[in-house]
C-alpha positions as CSV (number, residue, x, y, z in Angstrom):
1,M,0.0,0.0,0.0
2,P,1.3,3.5,-0.8
3,N,2.9,5.4,2.0
4,P,1.7,9.0,2.2
5,I,4.8,10.0,4.1
6,K,6.7,9.5,0.8
7,Y,4.2,11.5,-1.3
8,Q,6.2,14.2,-3.1
9,F,7.1,15.2,-6.6
10,N,9.0,18.3,-7.9
11,L,7.9,20.4,-10.9
12,P,10.4,20.6,-13.8
13,R,11.7,23.9,-15.0
14,K,10.4,23.1,-18.5
15,G,6.7,22.5,-19.3
16,R,5.2,25.2,-17.0
17,P,1.7,25.9,-18.2
18,S,1.2,29.4,-19.7
19,G,-2.1,29.8,-17.8
20,V,-4.8,27.8,-16.2
21,I,-8.5,28.8,-15.6
22,L,-10.1,27.6,-12.3
23,N,-13.7,27.0,-11.6
24,E,-13.5,28.5,-8.2
25,V,-16.0,30.3,-6.0
26,W,-15.5,31.8,-2.6
27,Y,-17.2,29.7,0.1
28,P,-20.2,31.8,1.2
29,G,-19.3,34.1,4.1
30,I,-15.8,32.9,4.5
31,Q,-14.3,36.4,4.2
32,A,-15.5,37.1,7.7
33,Y,-13.0,34.6,9.2
34,W,-9.8,35.5,7.3
35,E,-8.5,37.9,10.1
36,T,-8.7,35.1,12.7
37,S,-7.5,32.2,10.6
38,T,-4.7,33.5,8.3
39,S,-1.6,35.6,8.7
40,S,0.5,38.1,6.7
41,R,3.2,36.2,4.8
42,I,6.8,36.8,5.9
43,F,7.9,36.0,2.3
44,D,6.9,37.6,-1.0
45,A,3.4,36.5,-1.8
46,I,4.4,35.6,-5.4
47,L,8.1,35.0,-5.6
48,G,8.2,33.4,-2.2
49,I,5.8,30.5,-3.0
50,K,7.8,27.2,-3.1
51,A,5.3,24.4,-2.5
52,V,1.7,23.2,-2.7
53,V,0.7,21.0,0.2
54,I,-2.1,18.4,-0.4
55,H,-4.4,17.5,2.5
56,A,-7.5,15.5,3.1
57,T,-10.1,16.7,5.6
58,A,-10.7,13.5,7.5
59,G,-14.4,14.5,7.4
60,S,-17.3,14.1,5.1
61,S,-18.3,17.7,4.1
62,S,-17.1,21.1,3.0
63,A,-19.1,22.6,5.8
64,G,-17.2,20.5,8.3
65,A,-13.9,21.8,7.0
66,V,-15.0,25.4,7.0
67,S,-16.1,25.1,10.6
68,V,-12.5,24.6,11.5
69,M,-11.7,27.9,9.9
70,K,-14.5,29.6,11.7
71,E,-13.0,28.4,15.0
72,G,-9.6,29.8,14.0
73,K,-7.9,26.4,14.3
74,A,-6.7,26.0,10.7
75,S,-7.2,27.3,7.2
76,F,-6.4,26.5,3.6
77,Q,-6.5,28.2,0.2
78,W,-8.8,25.8,-1.6
79,L,-11.3,23.1,-0.7
80,V,-12.3,20.3,-3.1
81,P,-15.9,19.1,-2.5
82,D,-16.9,15.5,-1.8
83,E,-18.9,13.4,-4.3
84,D,-21.9,13.6,-2.1
85,E,-22.1,17.4,-2.3
86,P,-23.9,19.3,-5.1
87,Q,-20.7,21.3,-6.0
88,H,-18.8,18.1,-6.8
89,G,-17.9,18.1,-10.5
90,Q,-18.8,21.8,-10.8
91,L,-16.4,24.0,-8.7
92,V,-13.7,24.2,-6.0
93,W,-14.2,26.4,-3.0
94,A,-11.8,29.3,-2.5
95,C,-11.4,29.7,1.3
96,A,-8.3,31.9,2.0
97,P,-6.6,34.5,-0.1
98,E,-3.5,33.2,-1.8
99,A,-1.6,36.3,-0.7
100,R,-2.2,35.3,3.0
101,A,-0.5,32.5,4.9
102,A,-3.1,29.9,5.6
103,W,-2.7,27.7,8.7
104,H,-2.5,24.2,7.2
105,V,1.0,22.9,8.5
106,R,2.4,23.4,12.0
107,N,5.1,26.0,12.2
108,A,7.8,23.7,13.5
109,C,7.2,21.1,10.7
110,C,9.6,20.8,7.8
111,H,11.4,18.3,5.7
112,P,14.9,18.5,4.1
113,D,13.5,17.4,0.7
114,V,11.1,20.4,0.7
115,N,12.6,23.9,0.2
116,G,15.8,22.8,1.9
117,G,14.1,22.1,5.2
118,V,12.9,25.6,5.9
119,D,10.2,25.7,8.6
120,R,7.1,27.9,8.8
121,V,5.8,26.2,5.8
122,N,2.6,28.1,5.7
123,H,4.5,31.3,4.7
124,W,5.9,29.8,1.5
125,S,3.2,27.4,0.5
126,L,-0.4,27.0,-0.6
127,G,-2.8,24.5,0.9
128,I,-5.4,22.3,-0.8
129,E,-7.9,20.3,1.2
130,V,-9.8,17.5,-0.4
131,V,-13.0,16.5,1.4
132,N,-12.5,12.8,2.3
133,S,-12.9,10.8,5.5
134,Q,-9.6,8.9,4.8
135,L,-11.4,5.6,5.5
136,S,-10.7,2.8,3.1
137,R,-14.3,2.7,2.0
138,D,-14.3,6.3,1.0
139,A,-12.4,6.4,-2.3
140,F,-11.4,9.7,-3.9
141,S,-13.4,10.4,-7.0
142,E,-11.7,10.9,-10.4
143,W,-13.1,14.5,-10.5
144,Q,-11.5,15.3,-7.1
145,V,-8.1,14.1,-8.3
146,R,-8.5,16.1,-11.6
147,A,-9.7,19.2,-9.7
148,T,-6.7,18.9,-7.4
149,A,-4.3,18.6,-10.4
150,Q,-5.9,21.6,-12.0
151,L,-5.3,23.6,-8.8
152,V,-1.7,22.6,-8.8
153,R,-1.3,23.5,-12.5
154,Y,-2.9,26.9,-11.8
155,C,-0.3,27.5,-9.1
156,W,2.5,26.2,-11.3
157,A,1.5,28.7,-14.0
158,K,1.2,31.6,-11.6
159,Y,4.2,31.2,-9.2
160,P,7.6,31.3,-10.9
161,N,9.5,29.7,-8.0
162,L,7.0,26.9,-7.2
163,K,8.8,23.6,-7.2
164,H,7.4,21.1,-4.7
165,V,4.1,19.2,-4.5
166,V,4.0,17.4,-1.2
167,S,1.7,15.6,1.2
168,H,0.8,16.9,4.7
169,A,2.0,13.6,6.0
170,K,5.6,14.1,4.7
171,L,5.9,17.4,6.5
172,D,4.3,16.2,9.8
173,P,4.7,12.4,9.8
174,T,4.2,11.9,13.5
175,R,0.8,13.5,13.6
176,R,-0.7,13.5,10.1
177,S,-1.3,10.8,7.4
178,D,-3.2,12.9,4.9
179,P,-4.1,12.7,2.1
180,G,-3.8,9.0,3.1
181,P,-2.8,5.8,1.4
182,E,-6.0,5.7,-0.7
183,F,-5.2,9.0,-2.4
184,P,-4.0,8.2,-6.0
185,W,-0.7,10.2,-5.8
186,A,0.8,8.7,-9.0
187,R,-2.4,9.7,-10.9
188,L,-2.2,13.2,-9.5
189,K,1.4,13.5,-10.6
190,K,0.6,12.2,-14.1
191,L,-2.3,14.8,-14.5
192,V,-0.2,17.7,-13.2
193,L,2.8,16.9,-15.5
194,A,0.7,16.0,-18.6
195,K,1.9,17.8,-21.7
196,D,-1.5,17.7,-23.3
197,A,-3.5,18.9,-20.3
198,E,-6.6,21.0,-21.0
199,D,-6.2,24.1,-19.0
200,G,-9.3,25.9,-20.2
201,I,-7.5,28.9,-21.7
202,P,-9.7,30.6,-24.3
203,R,-8.3,30.4,-27.9
204,V,-8.3,34.2,-28.2
205,A,-6.0,34.4,-25.2
206,A,-3.7,31.7,-26.5
207,E,-3.3,33.7,-29.7
208,A,-1.8,36.8,-27.9
209,A,1.9,37.5,-28.6
210,P,4.1,36.1,-25.7
211,A,5.8,38.9,-23.7
212,S,9.1,37.4,-24.5
213,S,8.6,38.0,-28.2
214,I,7.6,41.6,-28.0
215,G,10.4,43.9,-29.1
216,P,11.3,47.5,-28.1
217,E,9.7,48.8,-31.4
218,T,6.2,47.9,-30.3
219,D,3.9,50.9,-30.1
220,R,3.7,52.0,-26.5
221,K,1.7,55.2,-26.9
222,G,-0.7,55.7,-24.0
223,C,0.9,53.0,-22.0
224,C,1.5,54.9,-18.7
225,Q,4.3,56.9,-20.2
226,G,3.5,60.0,-18.1
C-alpha cells in the first residue's frame, strides 16, 4: 500500500503551463474569518511560494472543513468538494486569499527534501484540502483528483518559484497521514505533468503574442508613459 509520508514530486523547469483557468467560487461568508484564521506572509506572496501541500479533511463535508476555519484552528486556500455534495464536479471552494498564509501545517514542521528544510511552511506554500474521510471505503473520486491537479497546475503557472508538490504527511509524519494511502498520488502527478493537459485557456487568449517575443519597437503610446 502506498505510504503518504513519501508523497512528493517536484515540478520541472520546463513544461510550465502558460495559464490555467479555475472554476473556483468563494465559500459563502468565508471572508469574515480571514483575520482570525490566516496571517500576513513573511515571504513575498508571489516569488516566495515554493510548495503546494495536499491535504484530506478526515471529514465528510465542505461545511465541516469550513467550521475549523470559523473556529480559527486551521485554514487552507482551496477546498475540493466530496462526491456527495452538489458542488462536486462543478467547482472548487476558494477559502483563504493566496496572498495570505493559511494555517495548514504546524510552524515547527519541515522536511529537508522540501525547500531545503525551511520551517514555517505556511508562509511559503499554498494548501489544498480534499474532502474525504480517509477511510478505506471512501475512495477519492476521479473528479476530485482532476480538480486537485488543475489547482496545482494553476499554481505552477502563476508562481515562478514553485517547485514542490507534497503531502501533509511528509511534513508532519508523527501527527498526520493525509491525504492518506487511498489517495492516488501517482495519478495526480501524471495529471499535473501532462503535456497535453486541457487548462481551459480561451483560444483568443492563446493567440496573444508572448511577452518574450515583444520587441522595443512595439507601439507604446498611451501605456502609462506620463
